[in-house]
C-alpha positions in Angstrom: -165.5 -43.2 184.4 -168.7 -42.2 186.2 -168.3 -42.4 190.0 -170.2 -41.1 193.0 -168.8 -37.7 194.2 -167.6 -39.1 197.5 -165.5 -41.8 195.8 -163.9 -39.4 193.3 -160.6 -39.0 195.0 -160.2 -42.7 195.6 -160.9 -43.6 192.0 -158.7 -40.8 190.7 -155.7 -42.0 192.7 -156.3 -45.6 191.6 -156.5 -44.7 187.9 -153.4 -42.5 188.4 -151.4 -45.4 190.0 -152.5 -47.9 187.4 -151.4 -45.5 184.6 -154.9 -45.2 183.2 -155.7 -41.6 184.1 -155.9 -39.3 181.1 -153.1 -36.7 181.2 -154.0 -33.0 181.5 -157.8 -33.8 181.3 -160.1 -32.4 184.0 -162.8 -34.1 186.2 -166.2 -33.1 185.0 -169.4 -32.8 187.0 -172.5 -34.9 186.2 -175.2 -34.3 188.8 -174.5 -36.5 191.8 -171.6 -38.1 190.0 -168.2 -37.0 188.7 -166.6 -38.1 185.4 -163.0 -39.1 185.9 -161.1 -39.0 182.6 -159.5 -42.3 181.3 -156.5 -42.4 179.1 -157.0 -43.3 175.4 -154.1 -45.8 175.9 -156.0 -47.7 178.6 -157.0 -51.3 177.8 -160.6 -52.0 176.7 -161.3 -53.8 180.0 -159.9 -52.3 183.2 -159.1 -54.1 186.4 -161.9 -55.7 188.4 -161.7 -52.9 191.0 -163.2 -50.6 188.4 -166.0 -52.9 187.4 -168.6 -51.3 189.5 -168.4 -48.0 187.6 -169.8 -47.2 184.2 -167.6 -45.8 181.4 -169.3 -43.0 179.5 -168.3 -40.6 176.7 -168.0 -36.9 177.5 -166.4 -34.0 175.7 -163.8 -32.0 177.5 -164.5 -28.3 177.3 -161.8 -26.2 175.8 -159.4 -24.7 178.3 -159.8 -21.0 178.4 -156.6 -18.9 177.9 -155.1 -17.7 181.1 -154.2 -14.3 179.8 -156.0 -11.8 177.5 -153.0 -11.7 175.1 -153.7 -15.4 174.4 -157.0 -14.3 172.9 -155.1 -11.6 170.9 -152.9 -14.3 169.5 -156.0 -16.0 168.0 -157.0 -12.7 166.3 -153.7 -11.3 165.0 -151.1 -13.0 162.8 -148.0 -14.4 164.6 -145.8 -12.0 162.6 -147.7 -9.0 164.0 -147.6 -10.4 167.5 -143.9 -10.9 167.3 -143.2 -7.5 165.6 -144.9 -5.6 168.4 -144.2 -7.9 171.3 -142.6 -5.1 173.4 -145.8 -3.0 173.3 -148.6 -5.4 174.3 -149.0 -3.8 177.7 -151.7 -4.8 180.3 -152.6 -1.5 181.8 -156.3 -1.9 182.7 -158.9 -1.5 185.4 -162.0 -3.5 185.9 -164.7 -1.2 187.3 -167.9 -3.1 187.9 -168.9 -4.3 184.4 -166.5 -1.9 182.7 -163.0 -2.8 181.4 -160.9 0.4 181.0 -157.5 0.0 179.4 -154.6 2.0 178.0 -152.2 1.1 175.3 -148.9 2.1 173.8 -149.2 4.4 170.8 -147.1 1.9 168.8 -150.1 -0.6 168.8 -152.9 2.0 168.6 -153.7 0.7 165.2 -154.8 -2.6 166.8 -157.0 -1.0 169.4 -160.1 -2.8 168.1 -158.5 -6.2 168.3 -157.0 -5.5 171.7 -160.5 -4.5 173.0 -162.1 -7.7 171.7 -159.3 -9.8 173.2 -159.6 -8.2 176.6 -163.4 -8.5 176.6 -163.2 -12.2 175.7 -160.9 -12.8 178.6 -162.9 -10.7 181.1 -166.1 -12.8 181.1 -168.0 -10.5 183.5 -167.2 -7.3 181.7 -169.9 -5.7 179.6 -168.0 -2.9 177.9 -164.3 -2.4 176.9 -163.2 1.2 176.7 -159.8 2.7 175.7 -158.6 5.4 178.1 -157.2 8.2 176.0 -156.1 10.3 179.0 -158.0 13.0 181.0 -159.3 16.3 179.8 -161.6 19.2 180.5 -162.1 21.3 183.6 -162.7 18.3 185.8 -160.0 16.1 184.4 -162.5 13.4 183.2 -161.2 10.3 181.5 -161.6 10.4 177.7 -163.1 7.0 177.2 -163.6 5.4 173.8 -166.0 2.4 173.6 -164.5 -0.3 171.4 -166.2 -3.6 172.2 -169.5 -4.5 173.8 -170.9 -7.8 175.1 -174.6 -8.4 174.7 -175.4 -11.8 176.2 -172.9 -14.2 174.5 -172.0 -12.0 171.6 -169.1 -9.5 171.4 -169.7 -6.5 169.1 -167.0 -4.4 167.6 -167.3 -0.7 166.7 -168.9 -1.3 163.4 -171.5 -3.6 164.8 -172.2 -1.2 167.7 -172.9 1.5 165.1 -175.8 -0.7 163.7 -177.7 -0.6 167.0 -180.5 1.8 167.4 -179.9 5.0 169.4 -181.9 3.6 172.2 -179.9 0.4 172.3 -176.6 2.3 172.1 -177.7 4.5 175.0 -178.6 1.5 177.1 -175.7 -0.7 176.3 -172.9 1.9 176.2 -173.8 3.4 179.5 -170.7 3.8 181.7 -172.7 4.1 184.9 -171.9 1.1 187.1 -171.4 -0.2 190.6 -168.0 -1.1 192.0 -167.1 -2.7 195.3 -164.3 -1.6 197.6 -163.8 -3.5 200.9 -167.4 -4.9 200.9 -169.0 -1.5 200.1 -170.6 -0.6 196.8 -170.0 2.7 195.1 -171.9 4.1 192.1 -169.6 5.6 189.5 -169.5 6.9 186.0 -166.0 7.3 184.7 -167.3 9.3 181.7 -168.6 12.0 184.1 -166.5 11.9 187.3 -162.9 10.6 187.8 -162.6 7.4 189.8 -159.7 4.9 190.1 -160.0 1.6 191.8 -156.2 1.5 192.1 -156.5 4.2 194.9 -158.6 1.8 197.0 -155.6 0.8 199.2 -154.7 4.5 199.8 -158.3 5.2 200.8 -158.1 2.3 203.3 -155.0 3.8 204.8 -156.8 7.0 205.3 -159.3 5.1 207.4 -156.5 3.6 209.5 -155.0 7.1 210.0 -158.4 8.5 210.9 -159.0 5.9 213.6 -155.7 6.7 215.2 -156.6 10.4 215.2 -160.0 9.6 216.8 -158.1 7.7 219.6 -156.0 10.7 220.3 -158.9 13.1 220.3 -161.3 10.8 222.1 -164.3 11.9 219.9 -165.7 11.5 216.4 -163.9 13.5 213.8 -164.9 16.5 211.7 -164.0 15.4 208.2 -163.7 17.7 205.1 -163.4 16.2 201.6 -163.5 19.2 199.2 -162.6 17.1 196.2 -164.8 14.2 197.1 -165.9 13.1 193.6 -168.4 10.3 193.9 -167.3 9.7 197.5 -165.0 6.7 197.5 -162.9 8.1 200.4 -166.0 8.7 202.5 -167.6 5.3 202.2 -165.1 3.6 204.4 -165.0 6.4 206.9 -168.8 6.4 207.3 -168.8 2.6 207.6 -166.9 2.9 210.9 -169.3 3.6 213.7 -168.5 6.7 215.6 -165.6 7.7 213.4 -167.2 10.6 211.6 -169.1 13.4 213.4 -169.4 16.5 211.2 -168.9 16.2 207.5 -168.1 18.5 204.6 -168.3 16.7 201.2 -168.1 18.8 198.1 -166.9 18.9 194.5 -167.0 21.5 191.7 -168.2 18.9 189.2 -172.0 18.7 189.4 -172.0 15.2 187.8 -169.7 13.9 190.5 -172.0 15.4 193.2 -175.1 13.8 191.6 -173.3 10.4 192.0 -172.2 11.4 195.5 -175.8 12.1 196.6 -176.8 8.7 195.1 -174.1 7.0 197.1 -174.8 8.8 200.3 -178.4 7.9 200.2 -177.6 4.2 199.6 -175.1 4.3 202.5 -177.9 5.5 204.8 -177.1 9.2 205.1 -180.2 11.2 206.1 -181.7 14.2 204.3 -179.6 14.0 201.1 -181.1 16.1 198.3 -182.7 14.2 195.4 -181.0 16.4 192.8 -177.7 18.3 192.5 -177.6 21.4 194.7 -175.0 23.9 196.0 -173.2 23.1 199.2 -175.6 23.3 202.1 -176.2 21.9 205.6 -178.5 19.0 205.1 -178.3 17.8 208.7 -176.7 19.3 211.8 -173.0 19.4 211.1 -173.3 17.7 207.6 -172.7 19.9 204.6 -172.8 18.4 201.1 -173.1 19.8 197.5 -171.4 21.6 194.7 -168.7 24.0 195.8 -165.3 25.4 194.7 -162.7 24.2 197.2 -160.7 27.4 196.9 -163.7 29.4 198.2 -164.7 27.3 201.2 -162.7 29.4 203.6 -164.8 32.5 202.6 -167.4 30.9 204.9 -166.3 31.8 208.4 -168.2 28.9 209.9 -165.9 26.5 208.1 -162.6 28.0 209.2 -161.0 26.0 212.0 -163.7 23.3 211.9 -161.8 20.3 210.4 -159.9 17.5 212.1 -159.3 15.4 209.0 -158.8 17.1 205.6 -158.8 14.9 202.5 -157.2 16.3 199.4 -157.4 13.9 196.4 -155.8 16.3 193.9 -152.6 14.8 192.7 -151.6 17.5 190.2 -152.4 20.8 192.1 -152.1 19.9 195.7 -149.4 22.3 196.6 -151.1 25.1 194.8 -154.4 24.5 196.5 -153.1 23.6 200.0 -152.7 27.2 201.2 -156.4 27.9 200.5 -157.4 24.8 202.4 -155.3 24.8 205.5 -157.4 27.4 207.3 -160.2 24.8 207.4 -158.1 22.9 210.0 -159.0 23.1 213.7 -156.5 24.9 215.9 -155.4 23.8 219.3 -155.7 20.0 218.7 -154.0 17.5 216.5 -155.2 17.4 212.9 -154.4 15.4 209.8 -154.2 16.0 206.1 -154.4 13.0 203.7 -153.9 13.0 200.0 
């Protein structure tokens, strides 16, 4: 039944009370009107109160599955779904237009089908990648591209292989923008570690930093010697008057390249256009490539830090003795993981 939008609720309730409303069907939009679904069991001629409204034919769109595994059920046989029902985990992260997921080894043989199902469900994701753990000197995620969305089509690995090298380079790029608490961060999980799951912990660091500023009564000197692409810094720098001096460094040059990109977009002055060793780019601001374990070799950095950020989950206790000399003496300081 085609009704003006402002009368939709009234007609909906009247159809419901008269028993003529189609069960489980949805109201559809039609310009300045809405289409209220009528039951197939309704009589050919409805009550006079509905006579002012036209009856039109419209097709109800298919209801999208609520979970990615519902898409997988459309791909794999029921026997397989039941046999491996204990292993269809949902460990995944959406990073911008990337969908990064992990799976149990028991279902690794179905990784292609899982990737396609997840990408079908995540409508805004461009690329589905399997996370095979971290590796290398900088503990970078080992990401395997398994499904790619180009416009309305989803390609599997074999179809991706038929693309030209230029197309593959363009569409398989893992460089993307993510948003944390209303700020955008440029990342590339193939080059520098980043986890959106740590966003809440980074926000707690901001809250702790603000308390320390209240105690000290001045902007903080912040050191982040494992800063990566800078996710912990974005929220600190957003707070006016929270950060005074800054040391932001990482041993991974790819991470620093992304850090510089982010700092420039966040409005930081005098950030180099290309990767460079740690240097003072503005009074009190040092950014660049550096080994955290060698920072205290610079006498100017010793005793200079109020807030020390250490995002190093596996080697914190081993590295901590090398970093503690950075902390200022004679006033409260804070170390956050």
